MIZALUM-382749 format. One record per residue (C-alpha): x, y, z; residue number from 0. Coordinates in Angstrom, 3 decimals, decimal comma, m for minus. Layout:
+----------+----------+----------+-----+
|       px |       py |       pz |   i |
+----------+----------+----------+-----+
|        X |        Y |        Z | NUM |
...
+----------+----------+----------+-----+
***
This chain:
+----------+----------+----------+-----+
|       px |       py |       pz |   i |
+----------+----------+----------+-----+
| m150,167 |   27,098 |   56,982 |   0 |
| m149,146 |   28,055 |   52,629 |   1 |
| m151,778 |   28,080 |   49,648 |   2 |
| m149,461 |   25,398 |   48,401 |   3 |
| m149,092 |   23,132 |   51,228 |   4 |
| m152,973 |   23,339 |   51,504 |   5 |
| m153,508 |   22,215 |   48,091 |   6 |
| m151,472 |   19,609 |   47,783 |   7 |
| m152,701 |   18,085 |   50,625 |   8 |
| m156,599 |   18,276 |   49,953 |   9 |
| m155,567 |   16,874 |   45,926 |  10 |
| m154,166 |   14,261 |   48,020 |  11 |
| m157,037 |   13,158 |   50,616 |  12 |
| m159,107 |   13,608 |   47,335 |  13 |
| m157,287 |   11,168 |   45,703 |  14 |
| m157,414 |    8,946 |   48,255 |  15 |
| m160,733 |    9,274 |   48,692 |  16 |
| m162,275 |    8,507 |   45,016 |  17 |
| m159,621 |    5,086 |   44,677 |  18 |
| m160,963 |    4,119 |   48,331 |  19 |
| m164,451 |    4,205 |   46,829 |  20 |
| m163,265 |    2,508 |   43,505 |  21 |
| m161,517 |    0,015 |   45,618 |  22 |
| m164,962 |   m0,712 |   46,837 |  23 |
| m167,371 |   m0,518 |   44,476 |  24 |
| m169,240 |   m4,082 |   43,288 |  25 |
| m168,682 |   m5,339 |   39,574 |  26 |
| m171,112 |   m4,778 |   37,614 |  27 |
| m174,313 |   m7,286 |   38,406 |  28 |
| m175,600 |   m9,384 |   34,641 |  29 |
| m178,164 |   m8,254 |   33,591 |  30 |
| m181,569 |   m9,665 |   35,090 |  31 |
| m183,287 |  m11,388 |   33,017 |  32 |
| m187,381 |  m12,223 |   33,141 |  33 |
| m188,556 |  m14,581 |   34,914 |  34 |
| m192,929 |  m15,988 |   34,772 |  35 |
| m194,586 |  m15,955 |   38,035 |  36 |
| m194,508 |  m19,318 |   38,712 |  37 |
| m190,905 |  m20,303 |   38,747 |  38 |
| m189,396 |  m19,900 |   42,495 |  39 |
| m187,203 |  m17,042 |   43,550 |  40 |
| m183,374 |  m18,485 |   43,122 |  41 |
| m180,794 |  m17,436 |   45,930 |  42 |
| m178,613 |  m15,660 |   44,404 |  43 |
| m174,856 |  m18,422 |   44,991 |  44 |
| m172,274 |  m17,782 |   47,697 |  45 |
| m168,982 |  m16,047 |   46,522 |  46 |
| m166,214 |  m17,765 |   48,390 |  47 |
| m163,581 |  m14,598 |   48,395 |  48 |
| m159,678 |  m15,631 |   48,868 |  49 |
| m157,114 |  m13,944 |   49,007 |  50 |
| m153,927 |  m14,469 |   46,481 |  51 |
| m151,756 |  m15,554 |   48,704 |  52 |
| m149,656 |  m12,853 |   50,291 |  53 |
| m145,474 |  m12,921 |   48,401 |  54 |
| m144,888 |  m10,658 |   51,765 |  55 |
| m142,088 |  m13,162 |   53,309 |  56 |
| m142,947 |  m11,516 |   56,971 |  57 |
| m147,119 |  m12,612 |   56,134 |  58 |
| m145,813 |  m16,388 |   54,531 |  59 |
| m143,727 |  m16,572 |   58,209 |  60 |
| m146,931 |  m15,410 |   60,139 |  61 |
| m149,486 |  m17,890 |   58,776 |  62 |
| m147,168 |  m20,490 |   58,414 |  63 |
| m146,408 |  m20,282 |   62,682 |  64 |
| m150,135 |  m19,261 |   63,147 |  65 |
| m150,422 |  m22,835 |   61,363 |  66 |
| m147,844 |  m24,322 |   63,100 |  67 |
| m149,528 |  m23,217 |   66,928 |  68 |
| m152,909 |  m24,383 |   65,456 |  69 |
| m151,272 |  m28,652 |   64,963 |  70 |
| m149,514 |  m28,209 |   68,035 |  71 |
| m152,385 |  m27,052 |   70,236 |  72 |
| m154,920 |  m29,949 |   68,485 |  73 |
| m151,734 |  m32,409 |   68,946 |  74 |
| m151,768 |  m31,502 |   72,350 |  75 |
| m155,143 |  m31,373 |   73,555 |  76 |
| m154,707 |  m35,038 |   71,901 |  77 |
| m152,196 |  m35,943 |   73,770 |  78 |
| m154,147 |  m34,549 |   76,741 |  79 |
| m157,393 |  m36,789 |   76,073 |  80 |
| m155,586 |  m39,649 |   75,859 |  81 |
| m154,170 |  m39,658 |   78,542 |  82 |
| m156,319 |  m38,297 |   80,993 |  83 |
| m158,463 |  m41,347 |   79,431 |  84 |
| m155,796 |  m43,758 |   80,391 |  85 |
| m155,472 |  m41,999 |   84,167 |  86 |
| m158,851 |  m42,930 |   84,721 |  87 |
| m158,572 |  m46,186 |   83,402 |  88 |
| m155,412 |  m46,533 |   85,488 |  89 |
| m157,483 |  m45,638 |   88,610 |  90 |
| m160,223 |  m47,863 |   88,036 |  91 |
| m157,943 |  m51,239 |   87,833 |  92 |
| m156,411 |  m49,807 |   90,961 |  93 |
| m160,022 |  m49,277 |   92,557 |  94 |
| m160,155 |  m53,022 |   91,483 |  95 |
| m157,888 |  m54,381 |   92,622 |  96 |
| m157,832 |  m52,663 |   96,401 |  97 |
| m161,585 |  m54,194 |   96,770 |  98 |
| m160,512 |  m57,736 |   95,928 |  99 |
| m157,881 |  m57,748 |   98,590 | 100 |
| m159,819 |  m55,976 |  100,918 | 101 |
| m162,195 |  m58,875 |   99,811 | 102 |
| m159,279 |  m61,138 |  100,467 | 103 |
| m157,852 |  m59,965 |  103,378 | 104 |
| m161,273 |  m60,450 |  104,690 | 105 |
| m161,952 |  m64,230 |  103,942 | 106 |
| m158,456 |  m64,543 |  104,426 | 107 |
| m159,731 |  m63,031 |  108,427 | 108 |
| m162,716 |  m64,845 |  108,714 | 109 |
| m160,154 |  m68,535 |  107,662 | 110 |
| m158,239 |  m67,787 |  109,720 | 111 |
| m160,437 |  m66,989 |  113,212 | 112 |
| m162,530 |  m70,069 |  112,066 | 113 |
| m159,207 |  m72,046 |  112,403 | 114 |
| m158,421 |  m70,640 |  115,550 | 115 |
| m161,873 |  m71,076 |  116,777 | 116 |
| m162,284 |  m74,656 |  115,544 | 117 |
| m158,916 |  m75,823 |  117,113 | 118 |
| m160,020 |  m74,507 |  120,959 | 119 |
| m163,248 |  m74,339 |  121,197 | 120 |
| m164,106 |  m74,296 |  125,154 | 121 |
| m160,817 |  m72,995 |  126,191 | 122 |
| m161,055 |  m68,925 |  127,872 | 123 |
| m159,920 |  m66,304 |  125,834 | 124 |
| m157,841 |  m65,193 |  128,854 | 125 |
| m156,252 |  m67,364 |  131,503 | 126 |
| m154,864 |  m64,962 |  133,470 | 127 |
| m151,239 |  m65,550 |  132,272 | 128 |
| m148,922 |  m62,957 |  132,539 | 129 |
| m145,440 |  m62,670 |  131,086 | 130 |
+----------+----------+----------+-----+
***
C-alpha cells in the first residue's frame, strides 16, 4: 500500500472513532446542590428515551407490519380462547344430554319390564315352543 492510502485510512478510522465517542457522551449534568444531612437521598428521575418516528418508508412499513402482526396474533389468541370455551360448554351440554338419555332409557326399560311382569306373573319363561 502506498503511504497516502495508509494515511487516508488512518484518518477515516480516527474520524469514525471520534464521532462515535462524541455520540455516546452524555449531556452535561446539572451542578449538584448540597442537601441537608437529614433529607432523604433523591432518586434520579427516569429517562424514557423515545426515538423520533423514522422517515424511511421501509422502516415505517416494517413497523406497520409488526404492529399488524401483533394485533392479528392477539385477535387470533382471543378467538381461539373463545372457541375453546364454546367447545367445552358444548361438550358439557352433550355429556349432560347423554347422561339424561341413559337415565330415561333405564327408567323406560324398568317400567316396561315391570308392566310385562305385572300382566303375566305366573307363566314360565320358556314354554318349550319352537317356531
